[in-house]
C-alpha positions as CSV (number, residue, x, y, z in Angstrom):
1,X,-11.2,31.2,28.9
2,X,-7.7,29.3,26.6
3,X,-8.8,31.8,23.8
4,X,-9.1,28.9,21.3
5,X,-12.1,29.5,19.5
6,X,-12.2,31.1,16.4
7,X,-14.6,33.4,13.6
8,X,-14.1,30.6,10.9
9,X,-13.7,27.2,11.9
10,X,-11.3,24.9,9.0
11,X,-13.9,22.4,8.5
12,X,-12.1,18.8,6.7
13,X,-13.7,15.5,6.1
14,X,-12.9,12.4,8.1
15,X,-11.5,9.6,6.1
16,X,-10.4,11.9,3.2
17,X,-6.7,12.8,2.2
18,X,-6.8,16.7,2.0
19,X,-4.1,19.3,1.4
20,X,-3.4,22.2,3.6
21,X,-1.6,25.5,2.3
22,X,0.1,27.6,4.5
23,X,1.7,31.0,4.0
24,X,2.1,33.8,6.2
25,X,1.6,37.9,5.1
26,X,3.9,39.4,8.0
27,X,6.5,36.9,9.5
28,X,7.1,33.6,10.2
29,X,4.3,31.7,11.8
30,X,3.9,27.8,12.7
31,X,0.3,26.4,12.2
32,X,0.3,23.4,14.5
33,X,-2.6,21.2,16.2
34,X,-0.8,18.8,18.6
35,X,-3.4,16.5,18.8
36,X,-3.5,15.3,15.3
37,X,0.3,15.5,14.9
38,X,0.3,18.6,12.3
39,X,2.8,21.2,12.2
40,X,3.8,23.7,9.3
41,X,5.7,27.0,9.3
42,X,4.0,29.8,7.6
43,X,6.5,31.9,6.1
44,X,6.4,35.1,4.1
45,X,6.8,34.4,0.2
46,X,6.7,31.0,0.3
47,X,3.6,28.5,0.5
48,X,4.3,25.1,2.5
49,X,1.6,22.5,2.4
50,X,0.7,19.8,4.8
51,X,-0.9,16.6,4.9
52,X,-4.3,16.1,6.6
53,X,-6.8,13.0,7.1
54,X,-8.4,12.7,10.4
55,X,-9.8,9.2,11.4
56,X,-12.2,11.0,14.5
57,X,-14.9,13.3,13.9
58,X,-14.8,16.1,16.6
59,X,-12.8,19.3,16.9
60,X,-9.1,19.9,16.9
61,X,-7.6,23.0,18.3
62,X,-3.9,24.2,18.4
63,X,-2.1,27.6,18.5
64,X,0.5,29.3,16.6
65,X,4.2,27.5,17.8
66,X,6.9,29.7,16.7
67,X,7.4,33.2,18.2
68,X,5.8,36.0,16.3
69,X,5.7,38.8,18.1
70,X,3.6,41.0,21.1
71,X,0.1,38.9,19.8
72,X,1.7,35.4,19.4
73,X,-0.6,34.0,22.6
74,X,-3.8,35.4,20.9
75,X,-3.6,33.4,17.7
76,X,-5.5,29.9,18.0
77,X,-6.2,27.4,15.4
78,X,-9.2,25.4,15.4
79,X,-10.0,22.3,12.7
80,X,-13.6,20.7,12.8
81,X,-13.2,17.4,11.3
82,X,-16.6,15.8,10.4
83,X,-18.4,13.0,8.1
84,X,-18.0,13.1,4.4
85,X,-21.8,14.0,4.0
86,X,-21.3,16.8,6.4
87,X,-18.4,18.2,4.6
88,X,-20.0,18.1,1.0
89,X,-23.3,19.8,1.8
90,X,-20.4,22.7,3.7
91,X,-18.7,22.7,0.7
92,X,-22.0,23.2,-1.5
93,X,-22.8,25.6,1.0
94,X,-19.8,28.0,0.6
95,X,-20.3,27.3,-3.0
96,X,-23.9,29.0,-3.3
97,X,-22.7,31.5,-1.2
98,X,-19.8,32.5,-3.5
99,X,-22.4,32.5,-6.5
100,X,-24.7,34.9,-5.3
101,X,-22.1,36.9,-4.2
102,X,-21.0,37.6,-7.7
103,X,-18.4,34.2,-8.0
104,X,-17.5,32.8,-11.1
105,X,-19.6,29.7,-12.0
106,X,-16.6,28.3,-13.7
107,X,-14.4,28.2,-10.3
108,X,-16.3,25.1,-9.3
109,X,-15.0,22.9,-12.5
110,X,-11.7,23.9,-11.8
111,X,-11.6,23.1,-8.3
112,X,-12.9,19.7,-9.1
113,X,-10.0,19.5,-11.7
114,X,-7.6,20.1,-9.4
115,X,-8.4,18.1,-6.8
116,X,-8.4,15.2,-9.4
117,X,-5.0,15.4,-10.8
118,X,-3.8,16.5,-7.2
119,X,-5.6,13.2,-5.9
120,X,-3.8,11.1,-8.9
121,X,-0.7,12.6,-8.0
122,X,-0.8,11.6,-4.5
123,X,-1.8,7.9,-5.2
124,X,1.8,7.5,-7.6
125,X,3.2,9.5,-4.9
126,X,1.9,6.8,-2.1
127,X,3.3,4.2,-4.4
128,X,6.6,5.8,-4.9
129,X,6.9,6.1,-1.5
130,X,5.7,2.7,0.0
131,X,8.4,1.0,-3.1
132,X,11.6,3.1,-1.6
133,X,10.2,2.0,2.0
134,X,10.0,-1.4,1.2
135,X,13.5,-1.4,-0.7
136,X,15.0,0.5,2.0
137,X,13.5,-1.8,5.1
138,X,14.6,-4.9,2.9
139,X,18.5,-3.9,2.6
140,X,18.1,-2.9,6.3
141,X,17.2,-6.0,7.4
142,X,19.2,-7.9,5.0
143,X,21.7,-6.0,6.7
144,X,20.7,-7.1,10.4
145,X,20.3,-10.8,9.4
146,X,23.6,-11.4,7.0
147,X,25.7,-9.3,8.1
148,X,24.9,-7.8,12.0
149,X,23.6,-11.0,13.6
150,X,26.5,-13.4,12.1
151,X,29.3,-10.8,13.4
152,X,27.6,-10.3,17.0
153,X,27.0,-14.5,16.6
154,X,31.0,-14.8,16.0
155,X,31.8,-11.9,18.8
156,X,29.6,-13.2,21.4
157,X,31.4,-17.1,20.2
158,X,34.5,-15.5,20.7
159,X,34.0,-14.0,24.3
160,X,32.4,-16.9,25.5
161,X,35.4,-19.0,24.1
162,X,38.2,-16.7,25.3
163,X,36.3,-16.4,28.9
164,X,36.2,-19.9,29.2
165,X,40.1,-20.5,28.2
166,X,40.5,-17.8,31.5
167,X,38.7,-19.4,33.8
168,X,40.9,-22.7,33.0
169,X,44.1,-21.2,32.7
170,X,43.1,-19.8,36.2
171,X,41.5,-22.5,37.7
172,X,44.8,-24.7,36.4
173,X,47.6,-21.8,37.9
174,X,45.3,-22.3,41.3
175,X,45.7,-25.7,41.2
176,X,49.1,-26.0,40.4
177,X,49.8,-23.9,43.6
178,X,47.7,-26.0,45.9
179,X,49.5,-29.2,44.0
180,X,53.1,-27.5,44.8
181,X,51.7,-26.4,48.5
182,X,49.7,-30.2,49.4
183,X,50.6,-32.7,46.3
184,X,47.9,-35.0,47.9
185,X,45.0,-32.9,49.0
186,X,45.5,-31.2,45.1
187,X,44.9,-34.6,43.6
188,X,42.3,-35.8,45.3
189,X,40.5,-32.4,44.7
190,X,41.0,-32.7,40.7
191,X,39.9,-36.4,41.0
192,X,36.3,-35.4,42.9
193,X,35.9,-32.5,40.4
194,X,36.9,-34.6,37.5
195,X,34.6,-37.4,38.8
196,X,31.6,-35.5,39.6
197,X,31.4,-34.1,36.2
198,X,32.1,-37.4,34.9
199,X,29.2,-38.5,36.7
200,X,26.8,-35.6,36.3
201,X,27.1,-36.4,32.0
202,X,26.8,-40.1,32.6
203,X,24.1,-39.5,35.0
204,X,22.4,-37.1,32.7
205,X,22.8,-39.5,29.7
206,X,21.5,-42.3,31.5
207,X,18.4,-40.9,33.5
208,X,17.3,-38.8,30.5
209,X,19.0,-39.9,27.1
210,X,16.6,-38.1,24.7
211,X,17.3,-34.8,26.4
212,X,20.7,-35.4,26.2
213,X,20.6,-36.6,22.4
214,X,18.5,-33.3,21.6
215,X,20.9,-31.2,23.7
216,X,24.3,-32.6,22.3
217,X,23.2,-32.2,18.4
218,X,21.4,-28.7,18.9
219,X,25.2,-27.8,20.7
220,X,26.4,-29.5,17.2
221,X,24.5,-27.9,14.7
222,X,23.8,-24.6,16.2
223,X,26.8,-22.8,14.2
224,X,25.8,-25.0,11.0
225,X,22.8,-24.2,11.1
226,X,23.7,-20.0,11.4
227,X,25.8,-20.5,8.5
228,X,23.7,-22.3,6.8
229,X,20.4,-19.7,7.0
230,X,22.1,-17.0,5.7
231,X,20.0,-16.4,2.8
232,X,17.0,-17.6,4.4
233,X,17.3,-14.4,7.0
234,X,17.0,-11.9,4.2
235,X,14.5,-13.7,2.2
236,X,12.2,-13.9,5.7
237,X,13.2,-10.6,6.6
238,X,11.6,-9.3,2.9
239,X,8.4,-11.6,3.4
240,X,8.0,-9.8,7.2
241,X,8.2,-6.7,5.5
242,X,5.7,-7.2,2.8
243,X,3.3,-9.1,5.4
244,X,3.6,-5.4,7.8
245,X,1.9,-3.5,5.1
246,X,-0.8,-6.2,3.8
247,X,-1.5,-7.6,7.1
248,X,-2.4,-4.8,9.1
249,X,-5.8,-5.2,9.9
250,X,-6.4,-1.5,11.1
251,X,-4.2,0.0,8.2
252,X,-6.4,-1.5,6.1
253,X,-9.8,-0.7,7.6
254,X,-8.4,2.8,7.7
255,X,-6.8,2.6,3.4
256,X,-10.9,0.8,2.7
257,X,-12.5,3.9,4.2
258,X,-10.4,6.8,2.9
259,X,-10.9,5.0,-0.9
260,X,-14.5,4.8,-0.2
261,X,-15.1,8.2,1.2
262,X,-13.2,10.1,-2.0
263,X,-15.4,7.9,-4.4
264,X,-18.2,9.6,-2.9
265,X,-17.3,12.8,-2.3
266,X,-16.1,13.6,-5.5
267,X,-19.2,11.7,-7.2
268,X,-21.8,14.3,-4.8
269,X,-19.2,17.3,-5.8
270,X,-19.2,16.2,-9.8
271,X,-23.2,15.7,-9.4
272,X,-23.5,19.1,-7.7
273,X,-21.4,21.1,-10.4
274,X,-23.1,19.2,-13.3
275,X,-26.4,20.7,-12.5
276,X,-24.7,24.5,-12.3
């Protein structure tokens, strides 16, 4: 009832990098499949391309996503993702239909050569894209760890020291006012405050000497640690970026299936067209 079915579905293969060419004969349209995150504008006189790679089989529906006229709501889109074997059989069946209707026998060879050339250039493009992405991410993490993080740490330190100094000054002014009005009470209060702090430090050092030593060493070495390890931040960021591409099991699984399905598809096509 949603009028999403079409007369001829666009059949694609799962785990196969494919390219779709989108254009228009009349006005501007938009070929969109929301569930597959695909959207390409069809513009008269121009050809746009969209990359398709489905990891799940099924039927994906979409509609024109550009206001194009009175029949805008009657332009459904339907893509059927099938396995590599079914897709190869579908290609062969369409080729046989074209041959029986008077199509050229050499057209299949040109299609295979064109697809192989496109596949090679796609691999080169992916390599350049990943290299550029790694380069940009390296500089991003380098700037974050070696510029932003140290500046943030310095500003937080300055803020903490300034806040502590301001609170100390306010407390000192209040104590001076208290001392002017009641010298004995102010003196006793100051001695009690200092005695409590000294007692807390001594008690902590006596009851937990190891914890006190660790706390003192950690506070003393915190600034020195950040200053000394600036170059290591950039190196660690670069290692993280590199490992994010090699250790991701999901990406590796998808890439492996795409490579295997691509080789099987081209092998089947070459065997089929070599017999024609």
